[in-house]
C-alpha positions as CSV (number, residue, x, y, z in Angstrom):
1,M,-20.9,31.6,10.8
2,K,-17.7,33.6,10.2
3,Q,-15.8,32.6,7.1
4,W,-12.6,31.6,9.0
5,I,-14.6,29.3,11.4
6,K,-16.3,27.7,8.5
7,S,-13.0,27.2,6.7
8,T,-11.3,25.8,9.8
9,L,-14.0,23.3,10.4
10,L,-13.9,22.2,6.7
11,W,-10.1,21.8,7.0
12,I,-10.5,19.6,10.1
13,F,-13.1,17.5,8.4
14,A,-11.0,17.2,5.3
15,F,-8.0,16.1,7.3
16,I,-9.9,13.5,9.3
17,L,-11.5,12.1,6.1
18,T,-8.3,12.0,4.2
19,L,-6.3,10.4,7.1
20,S,-9.0,7.8,7.5
21,A,-9.0,7.0,3.8
22,A,-5.2,6.8,3.8
23,V,-5.1,4.4,6.8
24,Y,-7.8,2.2,5.4
25,Q,-6.0,2.0,2.1
26,R,-2.8,1.0,3.8
27,I,-4.1,-1.6,6.2
28,T,-6.4,-3.3,3.7
29,G,-3.7,-3.6,1.1
30,P,-2.0,-6.9,0.2
31,S,1.4,-5.6,1.3
32,Y,0.3,-5.0,4.9
33,P,1.6,-7.7,7.4
34,L,-0.8,-10.4,8.4
35,R,-1.0,-10.3,12.2
36,G,-2.7,-12.7,14.5
37,E,-2.3,-15.1,17.5
38,V,-2.7,-18.8,18.1
39,I,-3.4,-20.4,21.5
40,I,-1.2,-23.5,22.1
41,G,-1.7,-25.1,25.5
42,D,-1.1,-22.4,28.1
43,S,0.8,-20.2,25.6
44,I,-0.5,-17.4,23.3
45,V,1.8,-17.0,20.4
46,K,1.5,-13.7,18.5
47,Y,2.9,-13.5,15.0
48,K,3.4,-11.0,12.1
49,L,3.7,-12.6,8.7
50,L,5.3,-10.3,6.1
51,R,3.8,-9.7,2.8
52,T,6.4,-7.3,1.3
53,W,10.2,-7.2,1.5
54,D,12.8,-4.8,0.3
55,G,16.0,-6.2,1.7
56,T,19.0,-7.3,-0.4
57,E,18.7,-10.9,0.9
58,G,15.9,-13.3,1.4
59,A,12.9,-12.2,3.5
60,T,13.4,-13.0,7.2
61,M,10.9,-13.0,10.1
62,T,11.0,-14.0,13.7
63,I,8.2,-15.4,15.9
64,E,8.6,-15.3,19.7
65,T,7.0,-18.3,21.3
66,G,8.4,-17.9,24.8
67,D,8.8,-21.7,25.0
68,G,12.0,-23.5,24.0
69,S,10.1,-26.7,23.4
70,F,8.5,-25.4,20.2
71,Q,9.7,-26.6,16.8
72,A,8.6,-25.2,13.5
73,E,8.8,-25.8,9.7
74,Y,7.7,-23.8,6.7
75,M,7.1,-24.5,3.0
76,Y,7.4,-22.2,0.1
77,K,7.3,-21.8,-3.6
78,R,7.3,-19.0,-6.1
79,F,3.9,-17.5,-6.9
80,K,2.6,-18.0,-10.4
81,S,5.1,-20.8,-11.1
82,F,5.1,-24.5,-11.8
83,D,7.4,-25.0,-8.8
84,D,6.9,-27.8,-6.3
85,W,6.6,-26.9,-2.6
86,T,9.9,-26.8,-0.7
87,K,9.7,-27.8,2.9
88,S,12.3,-26.6,5.4
89,P,12.8,-26.7,9.2
90,A,12.9,-23.3,10.9
91,E,15.7,-22.2,13.2
92,T,14.6,-22.3,16.8
93,E,16.6,-20.9,19.7
94,N,15.5,-19.8,23.2
95,G,11.8,-19.7,22.3
96,L,12.5,-17.8,19.0
97,V,11.5,-19.2,15.6
98,R,13.4,-17.8,12.6
99,I,12.3,-18.2,9.0
100,R,14.3,-17.2,6.0
101,L,12.8,-17.3,2.5
102,P,14.9,-17.5,-0.7
103,H,15.5,-14.1,-2.3
104,L,13.7,-13.1,-5.5
105,E,14.2,-10.2,-7.9
106,P,11.9,-7.1,-7.5
107,A,8.3,-7.9,-8.4
108,G,8.8,-11.6,-7.7
109,K,6.4,-13.2,-5.3
110,M,6.8,-16.0,-2.9
111,M,4.1,-18.1,-1.3
112,Y,4.8,-19.5,2.1
113,Q,3.1,-21.2,5.1
114,I,4.5,-21.6,8.6
115,T,3.6,-24.4,11.0
116,L,4.5,-24.5,14.7
117,I,5.0,-27.9,16.3
118,K,4.6,-28.8,20.0
119,D,4.1,-32.3,21.5
120,D,3.5,-33.7,18.0
121,Q,0.7,-31.3,17.4
122,R,0.8,-29.0,14.4
123,Y,-0.5,-25.4,14.3
124,D,-0.6,-23.6,10.9
125,L,-0.3,-19.8,11.4
126,S,-2.5,-19.1,8.3
127,E,-5.3,-21.0,6.7
128,E,-3.9,-20.3,3.3
129,P,-0.3,-19.7,2.1
130,V,0.8,-16.1,2.5
131,I,2.0,-14.2,-0.6
132,L,5.0,-12.0,-0.1
133,R,6.3,-9.6,-2.9
134,Y,9.9,-8.6,-3.2
135,K,10.8,-5.1,-4.2
136,G,13.9,-2.9,-4.4
137,K,14.8,-0.4,-1.7
138,V,13.5,3.1,-2.4
139,P,15.7,5.9,-1.0
140,D,14.1,7.8,1.8
141,Q,14.8,11.1,0.1
142,I,12.4,10.0,-2.7
143,L,10.0,7.8,-0.7
144,I,9.2,10.3,2.1
145,P,8.5,13.3,-0.1
146,H,6.3,11.0,-2.3
147,I,4.2,9.9,0.7
148,I,3.9,13.4,2.1
149,I,3.0,15.1,-1.2
150,I,0.5,12.4,-2.2
151,F,-1.2,12.8,1.2
152,L,-1.3,16.6,0.5
153,A,-2.8,15.9,-2.9
154,M,-5.5,13.8,-1.3
155,L,-6.0,16.4,1.4
156,F,-6.4,19.3,-1.0
157,S,-8.6,17.3,-3.3
158,T,-11.0,16.6,-0.4
159,R,-10.8,20.2,0.8
160,T,-11.4,21.5,-2.8
161,G,-14.5,19.3,-3.1
162,L,-15.8,20.7,0.3
163,E,-15.0,24.3,-0.8
164,A,-17.1,23.8,-4.0
165,L,-19.9,22.0,-2.1
166,F,-20.2,24.9,0.4
167,R,-19.7,27.6,-2.2
168,G,-16.4,28.9,-0.8
169,P,-14.3,31.5,-2.5
170,M,-11.1,29.4,-2.8
171,I,-12.2,26.8,-5.4
172,R,-9.7,27.9,-8.1
173,T,-6.7,28.2,-5.7
174,Y,-7.4,24.8,-4.1
175,T,-7.8,23.2,-7.5
176,W,-4.5,24.5,-8.6
177,L,-2.8,23.2,-5.4
178,T,-4.4,19.8,-5.8
179,F,-3.2,19.6,-9.4
180,V,0.4,20.6,-8.5
181,F,0.6,18.2,-5.6
182,L,-0.8,15.4,-7.7
183,L,1.6,16.2,-10.5
184,I,4.7,16.2,-8.3
185,G,3.7,13.3,-6.0
186,G,1.9,11.0,-8.4
187,M,3.3,11.7,-11.8
188,I,6.9,12.7,-11.0
189,L,7.9,11.1,-7.7
190,G,5.5,8.1,-8.2
191,P,7.4,6.8,-11.3
192,M,10.7,7.3,-9.5
193,V,9.5,5.1,-6.6
194,Q,8.3,2.5,-9.1
195,K,11.7,2.5,-10.8
196,Y,13.6,1.8,-7.6
197,A,11.0,-0.7,-6.3
198,F,10.3,-2.7,-9.4
199,G,12.7,-1.6,-12.1
200,V,10.3,0.3,-14.4
201,Y,9.1,3.9,-14.3
202,W,5.5,3.0,-15.3
203,S,3.6,-0.3,-15.4
204,G,0.1,1.1,-15.7
205,W,-1.9,1.7,-18.8
206,P,-1.1,1.2,-21.7
207,F,2.0,-0.8,-20.7
208,G,0.6,-2.9,-17.9
209,H,-2.2,-3.3,-15.3
210,D,-0.5,-1.9,-12.1
211,L,-3.5,-0.4,-10.3
212,T,-1.4,2.1,-8.3
213,D,-0.1,3.7,-11.5
214,N,-3.6,3.6,-13.1
215,K,-5.2,5.2,-10.0
216,S,-2.7,8.0,-10.2
217,L,-3.4,8.5,-13.9
218,V,-7.2,8.6,-13.6
219,A,-7.0,11.0,-10.7
220,F,-4.6,13.2,-12.6
221,I,-6.8,13.3,-15.7
222,L,-9.8,14.2,-13.6
223,W,-8.0,17.1,-11.9
224,I,-6.7,18.3,-15.3
225,I,-10.3,18.5,-16.4
226,A,-11.4,20.2,-13.2
227,L,-8.6,22.8,-13.5
228,I,-9.5,23.6,-17.1
229,M,-13.1,24.1,-16.0
230,V,-12.3,26.4,-13.1
231,I,-9.9,28.4,-15.3
232,R,-12.7,29.0,-17.7
233,K,-15.2,29.8,-15.0
234,K,-13.8,30.8,-11.6
235,D,-16.8,29.6,-9.5
236,N,-17.3,26.3,-11.4
237,R,-18.4,23.8,-8.7
238,T,-19.4,20.7,-10.6
239,W,-16.0,19.4,-11.8
240,P,-14.1,20.0,-8.5
241,I,-16.8,18.0,-6.7
242,I,-16.7,15.2,-9.2
243,A,-12.9,15.1,-9.2
244,A,-12.8,15.1,-5.4
245,I,-15.4,12.3,-5.0
246,M,-13.7,10.2,-7.7
247,M,-10.3,10.7,-6.2
248,L,-11.4,9.7,-2.7
249,T,-13.1,6.6,-4.2
250,I,-10.1,5.7,-6.2
251,F,-7.7,6.0,-3.3
252,L,-10.0,3.9,-1.1
253,I,-8.9,1.0,-3.2
254,P,-6.3,-0.9,-1.1
255,H,-2.7,0.0,-1.8
256,S,-0.7,-2.4,-4.1
257,V,-3.8,-4.3,-5.4
258,L,-2.9,-5.6,-8.9
259,G,0.6,-4.4,-8.3
260,S,3.7,-5.3,-10.4
261,E,4.5,-9.0,-10.3
262,I,6.5,-11.6,-12.3
263,D,4.7,-14.5,-13.9
264,Y,7.2,-17.3,-13.6
265,T,5.0,-19.6,-15.7
266,K,6.2,-17.5,-18.7
267,H,9.9,-17.7,-17.9
């Protein structure tokens, strides 16, 4: 097989694998909205329950019932607190149900549960209370480059592992590119995103247990080791493969798991 065909096929495979991992990480994370539908009489009510909010006011959401006879109520309290549940009626108008939760500071979490009411029958939209985390607004000029560059780091990591696995000639070049993208996206832009979102540059080890920060740190260390090894020996294959497998495994962990949060029981 000609080298350029082989390289193109490996790039296509690397892109598909990386994109699949990124999508899986995103949609399985605790910040992804909880979507579903409930059948009430002849109506099918679809809903999207938010699990993250970066607005300057309390989190708001709207549910379209298409039936003006619906009523609704919701209850809420701060997550990790000794608060009692607060129950409140929802605003209803022309078949729309509007919920507004109290605002919390970045990294504060709110538990809530919404109930639709029709003909004295009650329909909970979730079996358990939903947990929503507040965060600060991250400027697009920081967030967008961070997302793009982290994706490129994952892509080049996967491609480097494949290059090493199939004994390609570009192992050192791809290792350098993976390292650079990970340095910029994870270790420079990542802390800037964290600062805007939650008020601190770093909440991973040794200062905290934020899993997103820790994932970036572990991946960065692995690729530092891989880079040192390929600088010492140009055709070193073992460490790029190890680093690529570990990075893919690390980034399959759902996004925002064990993320920054405030424990109100200690305040």
